[in-house]
C-alpha positions in Angstrom: 28.7 15.5 -8.1 30.4 15.8 -11.2 28.2 18.8 -13.2 28.2 18.4 -17.1 26.2 21.3 -17.8 29.5 23.2 -19.2 30.8 20.5 -21.4 29.8 18.7 -24.3 30.5 15.3 -23.4 31.6 13.5 -26.4 30.3 9.6 -26.4 33.6 7.2 -25.8 34.6 4.9 -28.5 35.2 2.8 -25.2 31.8 0.9 -26.0 32.6 0.4 -29.3 35.9 -1.7 -28.9 35.3 -5.1 -26.6 38.6 -7.9 -26.0 37.4 -11.3 -27.2 40.6 -12.7 -25.1 39.3 -14.7 -22.1 40.6 -14.2 -19.0 41.5 -16.2 -16.3 42.5 -15.3 -12.9 43.1 -11.2 -14.1 44.0 -9.1 -11.0 42.6 -6.0 -10.8 44.3 -2.8 -10.0 43.0 -0.7 -7.4 42.7 3.2 -7.7 40.7 6.2 -6.3 39.6 4.1 -2.8 40.1 0.9 -1.1 38.1 -2.4 -1.7 35.5 -2.5 1.3 36.1 -5.1 3.4 32.4 -6.5 3.8 32.5 -6.7 0.1 31.9 -10.6 -0.9 30.3 -12.9 -3.4 30.4 -12.9 -7.3 29.3 -10.7 -10.1 28.1 -12.3 -13.3 28.1 -9.8 -16.2 27.2 -10.2 -20.0 28.2 -8.6 -23.0 28.2 -9.3 -27.0 32.1 -9.1 -27.7 31.8 -9.7 -31.9 32.0 -13.1 -33.7 34.5 -15.1 -35.1 33.8 -13.1 -38.3 35.2 -9.6 -36.2 37.6 -7.5 -38.1 40.5 -8.5 -35.7 41.3 -10.8 -32.7 41.8 -8.1 -30.0 39.1 -4.9 -30.6 35.4 -5.6 -32.2 34.7 -2.5 -33.9 31.6 -3.2 -36.4 31.7 -0.3 -38.8 30.4 -0.6 -41.8 29.0 -4.8 -41.1 25.8 -3.4 -41.0 25.3 -5.7 -36.9 24.6 -3.8 -34.5 26.7 -4.4 -31.1 24.0 -6.8 -29.5 25.1 -9.1 -32.7 28.1 -11.1 -31.0 29.0 -14.2 -29.0 28.2 -13.5 -25.2 31.4 -13.4 -22.6 30.7 -14.4 -19.0 32.7 -12.1 -17.0 32.2 -13.0 -13.2 34.2 -10.6 -11.0 34.9 -12.5 -7.6 35.0 -11.0 -4.3 36.2 -13.7 -2.0 39.7 -12.6 -1.3 40.3 -10.2 1.6 41.5 -7.0 -0.5 41.4 -8.9 -3.9 39.5 -8.6 -6.9 40.0 -11.1 -9.7 38.3 -11.4 -13.0 37.5 -14.6 -15.1 35.6 -14.6 -18.1 34.5 -17.2 -21.1 32.5 -16.8 -24.0 29.5 -18.8 -24.4 30.1 -21.9 -26.9 27.4 -23.7 -28.1 26.9 -26.1 -31.0 26.3 -23.0 -33.7 29.5 -21.0 -32.0 31.9 -24.0 -33.3 29.8 -25.0 -36.4 30.1 -20.7 -36.8 33.9 -20.8 -35.6 34.7 -24.2 -38.5 33.1 -22.6 -41.5 34.8 -19.9 -42.0 35.5 -18.4 -45.5 38.3 -20.5 -46.7 37.8 -23.1 -44.7 36.6 -26.7 -45.3 33.0 -26.1 -44.2 33.0 -22.5 -46.1 29.6 -23.1 -48.0 28.0 -23.7 -44.8 29.4 -20.2 -42.9 27.6 -17.7 -41.4 26.9 -13.8 -41.8 26.0 -10.9 -39.6 21.9 -9.9 -40.4 21.4 -7.2 -38.4 20.7 -8.6 -34.6 21.7 -11.8 -36.1 23.9 -14.2 -37.7 22.6 -16.5 -40.6 23.5 -19.5 -42.3 21.6 -19.8 -45.6 22.0 -23.4 -44.7 22.5 -24.1 -41.5 20.4 -21.3 -39.5 20.6 -18.6 -37.0 22.8 -18.1 -34.2 22.0 -18.6 -30.8 24.3 -15.8 -29.2 23.3 -16.3 -25.5 25.0 -12.7 -24.7 22.1 -10.8 -22.4 20.8 -11.7 -19.3 21.5 -14.6 -16.4 19.4 -16.6 -14.4 20.7 -18.0 -10.7 18.5 -20.4 -9.7 18.6 -24.0 -7.0 16.3 -26.0 -6.9 15.7 -28.3 -3.7 17.6 -31.4 -4.8 20.5 -29.0 -5.9 23.5 -28.5 -3.4 24.9 -25.4 -4.7 23.0 -22.4 -6.9 23.0 -23.1 -10.6 23.4 -20.5 -13.6 21.2 -19.9 -16.5 22.5 -17.8 -19.6 20.5 -16.1 -21.8 19.1 -14.4 -25.1 15.9 -13.6 -26.8 16.2 -15.6 -29.7 17.1 -19.0 -28.8 17.1 -21.6 -25.8 18.9 -20.8 -22.6 21.4 -22.7 -21.2 23.3 -23.7 -18.4 26.9 -22.6 -17.5 29.3 -23.9 -14.8 29.6 -21.1 -12.5 33.1 -22.3 -11.3 34.7 -22.9 -14.9 32.1 -21.1 -16.9 32.3 -24.0 -19.4 29.0 -24.5 -21.4 27.1 -27.2 -20.4 23.7 -28.3 -21.4 20.5 -26.2 -23.1 17.5 -26.5 -21.2 15.2 -28.4 -23.1 15.5 -31.0 -26.8 15.2 -28.9 -29.9 12.1 -30.8 -30.1 10.5 -29.1 -27.2 11.1 -25.9 -28.5 9.1 -24.7 -31.5 11.0 -22.1 -33.9 9.9 -19.1 -35.6 9.9 -19.8 -39.2 12.3 -17.0 -41.5 10.5 -15.6 -44.2 13.1 -16.3 -46.5 13.9 -20.0 -46.3 12.4 -21.2 -49.3 13.6 -25.3 -49.6 11.0 -27.4 -47.1 13.7 -28.4 -44.9 13.8 -27.4 -41.2 17.2 -25.5 -40.0 19.7 -26.7 -37.6 20.0 -23.9 -35.8 15.9 -22.7 -35.7 15.3 -19.3 -34.7 13.2 -20.2 -31.0 11.9 -16.8 -29.6 12.0 -16.7 -25.8 12.4 -14.2 -23.4 15.8 -12.8 -22.4 14.5 -12.9 -18.4 13.2 -16.5 -17.7 11.8 -16.2 -14.1 12.6 -18.7 -10.7 10.2 -19.3 -7.7 12.4 -20.5 -5.1 9.1 -20.9 -3.0 7.4 -23.6 -5.4 10.7 -24.9 -7.1 9.7 -23.7 -10.6 11.2 -22.0 -13.6 9.4 -20.4 -16.1 10.4 -19.5 -19.7 8.1 -18.8 -23.3 8.5 -19.9 -26.3 6.2 -18.0 -29.3 6.1 -16.8 -32.6 4.7 -14.4 -34.9 2.5 -15.4 -38.0 3.1 -13.3 -41.2 0.5 -10.9 -40.6 1.3 -10.1 -36.9 4.8 -9.5 -38.2 3.5 -7.1 -41.1 1.0 -5.5 -39.1 3.3 -2.6 -37.1 4.4 -2.4 -40.6 1.5 -1.7 -42.3 0.0 0.3 -39.3 2.9 3.1 -39.2 2.5 3.1 -43.4 -0.7 4.4 -42.8 0.0 6.7 -40.5 2.7 8.0 -42.6 1.6 8.3 -45.9 -1.2 10.7 -45.5 1.6 13.3 -44.1 3.6 15.4 -47.1 3.9 14.3 -50.6 1.0 11.3 -50.3 1.6 10.1 -53.7 4.9 10.1 -54.1 5.1 8.1 -50.5 2.5 5.8 -51.7 4.3 5.2 -55.3 7.7 4.1 -53.2 5.7 2.1 -50.7 3.7 -0.5 -53.2 7.2 -0.6 -55.2 9.2 -1.8 -52.5 6.8 -3.5 -51.4 5.9 -5.4 -54.6 9.7 -6.3 -54.3 9.6 -7.8 -51.0 6.5 -9.7 -51.4 8.7 -12.9 -53.3 10.1 -13.6 -49.8 7.7 -12.2 -47.2 4.8 -14.4 -48.4 6.9 -17.5 -48.2 6.8 -17.7 -44.3 4.5 -20.2 -42.6 4.8 -19.0 -38.8 1.9 -18.8 -36.6 1.0 -17.1 -34.0 1.5 -18.9 -30.6 2.6 -18.3 -27.0 3.6 -21.3 -24.9 4.4 -21.1 -21.2 6.9 -23.3 -20.1 7.6 -25.1 -16.5 10.5 -26.8 -15.5 11.6 -28.2 -12.3 14.8 -29.9 -13.0 13.9 -33.3 -13.9 14.8 -35.1 -17.1 11.0 -35.4 -17.6 9.9 -33.1 -20.8 9.1 -29.8 -20.2 5.3 -28.8 -19.5 3.9 -26.3 -22.1 1.0 -24.6 -22.2 -0.6 -22.3 -24.9 -1.9 -18.8 -23.6 -4.9 -17.8 -25.5 -7.1 -15.0 -25.7 -10.9 -14.9 -23.8 -12.1 -16.4 -26.9 -9.5 -19.0 -26.9 -7.2 -17.5 -29.7 -3.8 -17.3 -29.5 -2.5 -14.1 -27.7 -0.4 -12.3 -30.7 3.3 -10.8 -29.5 4.2 -7.8 -32.1 7.6 -6.8 -30.5 9.3 -9.2 -28.1 8.9 -10.8 -25.2 12.1 -9.4 -23.6 11.3 -9.8 -19.8 7.9 -11.9 -17.9 7.4 -11.5 -14.4 5.7 -13.7 -11.4 4.2 -13.3 -8.2 2.7 -15.9 -5.9 -0.3 -16.3 -8.2 0.3 -14.4 -11.1 2.5 -15.2 -14.5 3.2 -11.6 -16.0 4.1 -11.9 -19.7 4.5 -8.6 -21.3 4.6 -7.5 -25.5 8.1 -5.2 -24.5 9.5 -2.2 -26.0 12.3 -3.9 -27.7 11.7 -4.9 -30.8 13.5 -8.3 -31.7 12.3 -10.4 -34.6 12.6 -10.5 -38.2 12.0 -7.0 -39.1 15.3 -6.8 -37.6 17.1 -8.6 -40.3 15.1 -8.0 -43.0 16.4 -4.6 -44.0 19.8 -5.8 -44.0 19.2 -8.6 -46.8 19.2 -6.1 -49.6 22.7 -6.7 -52.1 25.2 -4.6 -51.7 23.1 -2.1 -49.6 21.2 -0.8 -52.8 18.2 1.3 -51.7 18.6 -0.2 -48.3 18.0 2.9 -46.7 14.3 2.8 -49.0 13.7 -0.7 -47.5 14.4 0.1 -43.7 11.9 3.1 -44.4 9.1 0.6 -45.4 9.9 -2.2 -43.4 10.3 -0.3 -40.2 8.4 1.2 -38.1 8.6 2.6 -34.3 7.4 0.6 -31.1 4.6 0.7 -29.9 3.4 3.8 -27.6 1.7 1.3 -25.7 2.4 -1.6 -23.8 0.0 -5.3 -23.4 0.4 -7.3 -20.9 -1.0 -10.6 -20.0 -1.9 -12.2 -16.9 -1.8 -15.7 -16.4 -3.4 -17.4 -12.9 -0.7 -20.1 -11.8 -3.6 -21.9 -10.3 -4.6 -22.2 -13.8 -1.4 -24.1 -15.0 -3.2 -28.1 -14.5 -0.9 -30.8 -15.8 -3.9 -31.6 -18.1 -4.5 -28.5 -19.3 -2.7 -27.8 -22.7 -4.3 -24.1 -23.1 -4.6 -21.3 -20.2 -6.4 -18.0 -21.3 -4.4 -14.4 -20.1 -6.3 -11.5 -19.3 -4.7 -8.2 -21.2 -3.8 -5.2 -19.3 -2.6 -2.0 -21.8 -0.3 0.7 -20.0 0.3 3.9 -21.5 3.9 4.1 -22.9 6.5 1.7 -23.4 8.3 -0.4 -21.0 11.3 -3.0 -21.6 12.0 -3.8 -18.0 10.0 -4.8 -15.5 10.6 -6.3 -11.4 7.2 -7.3 -10.1 6.4 -7.7 -6.3 6.3 -11.2 -5.2 3.2 -11.0 -3.1 -0.2 -10.3 -4.9 -3.3 -9.3 -2.0 -6.5 -9.0 -2.8 -5.8 -10.7 -6.1 -3.6 -7.4 -7.1 -0.3 -7.5 -9.0 2.1 -4.5 -7.8 4.6 -3.7 -10.8 7.8 -1.7 -11.4 9.5 -0.4 -14.4 11.1 1.8 -16.6 9.1 3.6 -19.4 11.4 4.2 -22.8 9.8 7.3 -23.6 10.3 7.9 -27.5 13.5 5.5 -27.2 13.9 2.3 -28.9 17.2 0.4 -27.8 16.3 -2.8 -30.9 17.7 0.2 -33.3 21.4 0.8 -33.7 23.7 3.3 -35.9 24.2 2.3 -39.4 27.0 3.4 -41.9 24.4 5.3 -43.8 22.8 7.5 -40.6 23.5 10.7 -40.0 23.2 13.6 -37.3 19.7 14.7 -36.6 20.9 18.3 -37.1 22.7 17.2 -39.9 20.8 14.7 -42.1 23.4 15.5 -45.2 26.6 14.4 -43.3 27.1 10.5 -42.2 28.1 9.9 -38.9 30.5 7.9 -39.3 32.0 4.0 -39.1 33.1 4.4 -35.2 29.8 4.5 -33.4 27.7 2.0 -36.4 26.1 -0.8 -34.3 25.4 1.1 -31.3 22.4 1.8 -30.5 20.8 4.9 -31.0 19.5 7.6 -28.6 16.1 8.6 -26.8 14.2 11.1 -28.4 12.4 12.0 -25.0 13.3 12.3 -21.5 11.8 8.8 -19.8 10.1 7.4 -16.9 9.3 5.7 -13.7 6.4 4.0 -13.1 5.0 1.8 -10.6 1.2 0.3 -11.3 -0.9 -1.9 -9.0 -3.2 -3.9 -11.6 -6.9 -5.9 -9.8 -5.7 -8.5 -12.3 -9.5 -10.3 -12.4 -10.8 -6.7 -13.6 -8.0 -5.9 -15.7 -7.8 -2.5 -14.1 -5.1 0.1 -13.2 -6.1 0.3 -9.4 -3.3 2.6 -8.7 -0.1 4.3 -10.5 2.4 7.0 -10.0 4.8 8.1 -12.2 7.8 10.4 -12.7 10.6 11.8 -14.9 13.8 13.5 -13.8 16.3 15.9 -15.7 19.0 14.9 -14.0 18.4 11.4 -13.6 16.1 9.6 -16.7 17.4 9.7 -20.0 17.7 6.5 -21.8 16.6 4.6 -18.7 17.9 1.3 -19.2 18.6 -1.3 -16.5 17.5 -1.8 -12.4 18.7 -3.6 -9.9 18.3 -4.3 -6.5 18.7 -6.6 -3.3 18.3 -9.7 -4.5 18.6 -11.4 -1.3 15.7 -10.2 0.7 12.4 -11.8 -0.6 10.7 -9.5 -3.3 7.3 -10.0 -1.2 7.3 -5.9 -1.9 10.4 -4.0 -3.5 11.3 -0.4 -1.6 14.4 1.0 -3.2 15.7 -0.2 -6.5 18.9 1.3 -8.7 18.1 2.6 -12.0 21.0 3.3 -14.8 20.3 5.3 -17.5 22.8 5.9 -20.6 22.2 9.9 -21.0 21.6 12.0 -23.8 24.1 12.2 -26.7 24.9 13.9 -29.7 26.3 11.5 -31.5 23.8 8.6 -31.0 20.7 11.4 -32.0 20.2 10.6 -35.6 17.9 11.7 -38.5 16.5 8.4 -39.1 14.9 8.0 -35.5 14.3 11.4 -35.1 12.0 10.9 -37.5 10.5 8.3 -36.8 9.5 8.9 -33.5 8.6 12.6 -35.0 4.7 12.1 -33.6 5.1 10.1 -30.5 2.3 9.9 -29.1 3.2 10.8 -25.3 5.7 13.1 -25.9 6.9 15.3 -23.0 10.1 17.8 -24.8 9.4 19.0 -28.4 11.8 17.3 -30.7 13.4 20.7 -31.7 14.3 20.8 -27.8 15.6 17.5 -27.7 18.3 18.0 -30.4 19.3 21.1 -28.2 19.6 18.8 -25.1 21.8 16.4 -26.8 24.1 18.7 -28.2 24.4 20.3 -24.5 24.6 16.7 -23.6 23.1 14.8 -20.6 25.2 12.3 -18.5 25.1 8.6 -17.8 23.5 8.9 -14.2 22.7 6.1 -11.7 20.0 7.0 -9.1 18.4 4.6 -6.1 14.2 5.0 -6.2 11.9 4.7 -3.1 9.1 3.1 -4.8 7.0 3.6 -1.5 7.0 7.5 -1.8 7.8 7.0 -5.8 10.8 9.4 -5.6 14.6 9.6 -6.1 15.8 9.6 -3.3 19.5 9.3 -4.0 21.5 9.4 -7.3 24.7 10.1 -9.4 25.7 11.6 -12.7 28.9 10.5 -14.0 31.3 12.9 -15.2 31.0 14.2 -18.9 32.0 12.0 -21.6 31.7 8.9 -18.8 29.4 6.0 -19.6 28.0 4.4 -17.0 26.4 0.6 -17.5 25.1 -2.8 -15.8 24.6 -2.2 -12.7 24.6 -4.8 -10.1 23.2 -4.7 -6.0 25.6 -6.6 -3.7 24.8 -7.0 -0.2 27.3 -5.7 2.4 28.8 -9.5 4.1 26.7 -10.0 7.6 23.5 -7.4 5.9 20.5 -9.1 6.7 17.3 -7.6 5.1 18.1 -3.5 4.4 17.3 -2.5 0.5 20.5 -0.2 1.0 22.7 -2.0 2.9 25.4 -2.9 0.2 27.3 -1.3 -2.5 26.5 -0.8 -6.3 29.1 -2.2 -8.9 28.5 -0.5 -12.7 30.8 -0.9 -15.4 32.4 2.6 -16.6 33.9 3.7 -20.0 35.7 6.4 -20.9 38.3 8.6 -23.1 39.5 6.6 -25.8 39.3 2.8 -24.2 39.3 3.3 -20.7 37.4 0.0 -18.9 36.8 0.2 -15.5 35.2 -0.7 -12.6 33.1 1.9 -10.5 32.0 0.2 -6.7 29.3 2.3 -5.0 28.0 2.8 -1.3 24.2 1.7 -2.3 23.0 4.1 0.8 25.5 7.3 -0.4 25.6 7.3 -4.2 25.7 11.1 -4.5 28.9 10.6 -2.5 30.7 9.1 -5.4 32.0 5.8 -6.0 34.3 4.2 -3.4 36.9 2.4 -4.5 37.6 2.1 -8.6 39.2 -0.9 -10.1 40.9 -1.6 -13.7 43.9 -3.4 -15.9 45.0 -2.9 -19.1 44.1 -6.4 -20.5 39.6 -5.9 -19.3 38.2 -4.8 -22.3 34.4 -5.5 -22.1 32.7 -3.3 -24.3 28.9 -2.4 -24.1 28.1 -5.2 -21.6 24.5 -5.8 -21.0 22.7 -7.6 -17.9 24.5 -8.9 -14.6 23.5 -11.1 -11.3 25.1 -11.9 -8.4 25.5 -15.0 -6.0 26.9 -15.2 -2.6 29.2 -18.3 -3.2 30.2 -20.1 -6.6 30.7 -23.5 -6.9 30.8 -26.7 -9.2 27.7 -27.3 -11.0 26.4 -30.8 -9.4 23.4 -32.3 -11.1 22.6 -35.4 -13.4 20.2 -32.8 -16.0 22.2 -33.2 -19.5 20.6 -33.1 -23.3 23.2 -35.0 -25.0 24.2 -33.0 -28.6 24.2 -35.8 -30.8 20.9 -37.2 -29.5 19.6 -33.6 -29.6 20.4 -32.6 -33.1 20.6 -36.1 -35.0 17.1 -35.7 -36.0 17.0 -32.1 -37.5 20.4 -33.0 -39.6 18.8 -36.2 -40.9 16.3 -34.2 -42.3 18.6 -31.7 -44.2 18.4 -31.6 -47.7 20.1 -34.2 -49.8 22.9 -32.0 -51.0 23.9 -30.7 -47.9 22.6 -33.7 -45.3 26.5 -35.3 -45.7 28.3 -32.2 -45.1 26.7 -31.3 -41.9 27.0 -35.1 -40.6 30.7 -34.8 -41.1 30.8 -31.1 -39.3 29.4 -32.4 -36.4 31.0 -35.5 -36.1 34.4 -34.2 -36.7 33.9 -30.5 -34.7 30.9 -30.2 -32.7 30.5 -33.3 -30.6 33.9 -34.0 -29.6 33.5 -30.2 -27.8 30.2 -31.6 -26.2 31.4 -35.0 -24.6 30.0 -35.5 -21.4 
């Protein structure tokens, strides 16, 4: 196993560069081993690849734009293992109606006054609305009436879309515009609804193969809920250090911001949505608390889960909302650091779950009560066992202790150890690093009482630094997870900023002092891959990537002919290193510590910072009647636009957008 203790790993700039070139049948080169003969099926990987406004056609460097790397069009990569001794890649950008609108409204174009611009984690047109960038995750699903497996692509702030698994073409949203309720943007002053609204949802909807149901959420925050964590953070910080100076600064900036903050008409709501694959309207229930008031989500609903008898909703520790956009709206960045100090806040140190009895989801009901359970420490990603014996659900998770993956490096940020020296544009946009060691957890929760019946958490100084994404053998019925593979991004000096250091200085569950974290980041903790046995709650195997290597987007691939073993297969990881090196590494899932059995690459494959992945055994063309016609879907919204722009928007749709979606 490589040992990085004697080196100072440099964060690879390959994470900051990505090609927008779409690939067709690109055959990968094999080195460092041989392709296993029992490797089969298709791996789908998702990653943001910049936007039509990116600086170059080839490589996207977001430095100086103020945008997060997560702000970009989604590129779907399909890695094909269906030809013996040959691996090929196809890729395609997810192209929704707003993608074509963005493409045709660039500066200097006919429709330039409708153009979009980067806004933190989103991309906004003041006239048309917010892009649905669909760059985060997948959901394979197959209803009883379907011949083949189908595929959703998802994002936290837009309707999921279905793509064709073979052509990778973007086909249709799930649900009409009228079936989704948007989060009102706080700065919109006119009474007209955006054509492209902000529809907050989950990047991880769930599909139950046993009941033929696909569940999603649609949620929103009121202005008071939006402001609550900001106010809490300011109260906690005002009474430290120079109180008078902090008070003056806070009131000054809040008064400057109030003129647009108070325009919001958003309300708190969470709707659970259930789709059965038919053309009928999606069934919705409002989720309420024990007093029949809507539950309130302060951060995001990045992931949801299900068991045989329950739906699991979570207020996840991935902040995604207006606060990720506001402080990038200051003209010419004047005083933007002050605005960020006031309007930003650390993620909540505890996680709220909302547990819903599936038996309560009756067709004639409009609202359903949820049981709230609070778990100490932050959670962004989790899995649930399908079975829930004796009314107890089992949840497996990664705790993002002192790490906020929704924060990114800005061009005015400085290293934690040199607050007077900017980090530099080469890492602007990258997610900031962790300020504490992370944990892996398992919780058994008794639903009716809302009590945590049994719990177990662990950390490991080799493997749990910025623990990001997990994978497992999804061909095995998830009645009970036994082995989960977690990838961690490591601890890097270049990603430890002065702002994040201060933001999490008073972190509630800190295990390692901040001064020690600084030293650890300077020495470097490598990216790593480990296998967690959930029965014993021990890490039974693992691999640390070499110094300066970044492993990401792990995906379990079952061995051909495998039956039910949670370790009988392979783990594929995307690995970035040196200046612009991109490779696919394949590990034996039962022998991670032996290192990769095979490596693949190609000079034209530049995937940068990817996110989630999935696997299906066979990719076949979509055969289904479900389709939402674009013109019918948008015509009502277009007719509601302000008179001075309505005709131009109508022309844009007729000339540019509708022709790309003619069925």
